[in-house]
C-alpha positions in Angstrom: -37.4 51.4 -55.7 -40.8 52.6 -54.6 -42.9 49.5 -54.2 -42.1 46.5 -52.0 -41.7 43.1 -53.8 -40.9 39.5 -52.9 -38.0 37.5 -54.4 -37.9 33.8 -53.8 -34.9 31.4 -54.3 -36.0 27.8 -55.1 -34.0 24.6 -54.9 -35.6 21.5 -56.5 -39.0 23.1 -56.6 -39.0 24.2 -52.9 -38.4 27.7 -51.5 -34.9 27.8 -50.0 -35.0 31.5 -49.0 -36.9 34.6 -49.7 -36.4 38.4 -49.5 -39.1 41.0 -49.1 -37.7 44.2 -50.5 -39.0 47.4 -48.9 -39.0 50.8 -50.5 -35.5 52.4 -50.6 -33.5 55.0 -52.3 -31.2 54.0 -55.2 -27.9 52.7 -54.0 -29.1 52.3 -50.4 -27.5 49.2 -48.8 -27.8 47.2 -45.6 -25.2 48.2 -42.9 -26.6 46.0 -40.1 -29.3 43.4 -39.4 -31.7 42.6 -36.6 -33.2 39.2 -36.0 -36.8 39.5 -35.0 -38.7 36.2 -35.3 -37.3 32.8 -35.9 -36.6 32.9 -39.7 -37.0 36.7 -40.1 -34.1 39.2 -40.3 -34.5 42.9 -40.9 -31.9 44.6 -43.1 -31.3 48.2 -42.0 -29.6 51.0 -43.9 -27.5 53.8 -42.5 -29.7 55.7 -40.1 -31.8 52.6 -39.1 -34.2 52.6 -42.1 -35.5 49.1 -42.8 -34.9 48.2 -46.4 -35.7 44.6 -46.5 -36.7 41.4 -44.7 -34.8 38.2 -45.1 -37.0 35.1 -44.8 -34.5 32.5 -43.9 -37.0 29.7 -43.2 -39.7 30.0 -45.8 -41.4 26.8 -44.8 -42.1 28.2 -41.4 -43.2 31.6 -42.6 -46.5 32.9 -41.0 -48.5 35.6 -42.8 -49.6 36.9 -39.4 -46.0 37.2 -38.1 -44.8 39.0 -41.3 -47.7 41.4 -41.2 -47.2 42.1 -37.5 -43.5 43.0 -38.3 -44.5 45.1 -41.3 -47.0 47.1 -39.2 -44.3 47.6 -36.5 -42.0 49.0 -39.2 -44.7 51.3 -40.6 -45.5 49.4 -43.8 -48.7 48.1 -45.2 -49.5 44.4 -44.6 -49.2 41.8 -47.4 -51.9 39.4 -48.5 -51.8 35.7 -48.8 -51.6 36.2 -52.6 -48.5 38.4 -52.2 -46.8 35.5 -50.5 -48.2 32.7 -52.6 -44.8 31.5 -54.0 -43.6 30.9 -50.4 -46.7 29.8 -48.7 -47.7 27.2 -51.4 -44.6 25.1 -51.0 
């Protein structure tokens, strides 16, 4: 996968959880996690490469907090439109 994308799980019309997929090689899997913000967990592949961000509390997600984390990891920030399915609910 070359481009990041957001996947949101809804329950009764509200976001229950979300996952922001980061670019990764085919077959690459998470071998450990690192909790960074309340409600954000980084999934790391072998060698420490970040491959995704679990958003465990979508109702508390802050665009600024996610973008700060993405910058720290060396990825481009997201826009409000990118997170619309999570931020709207």
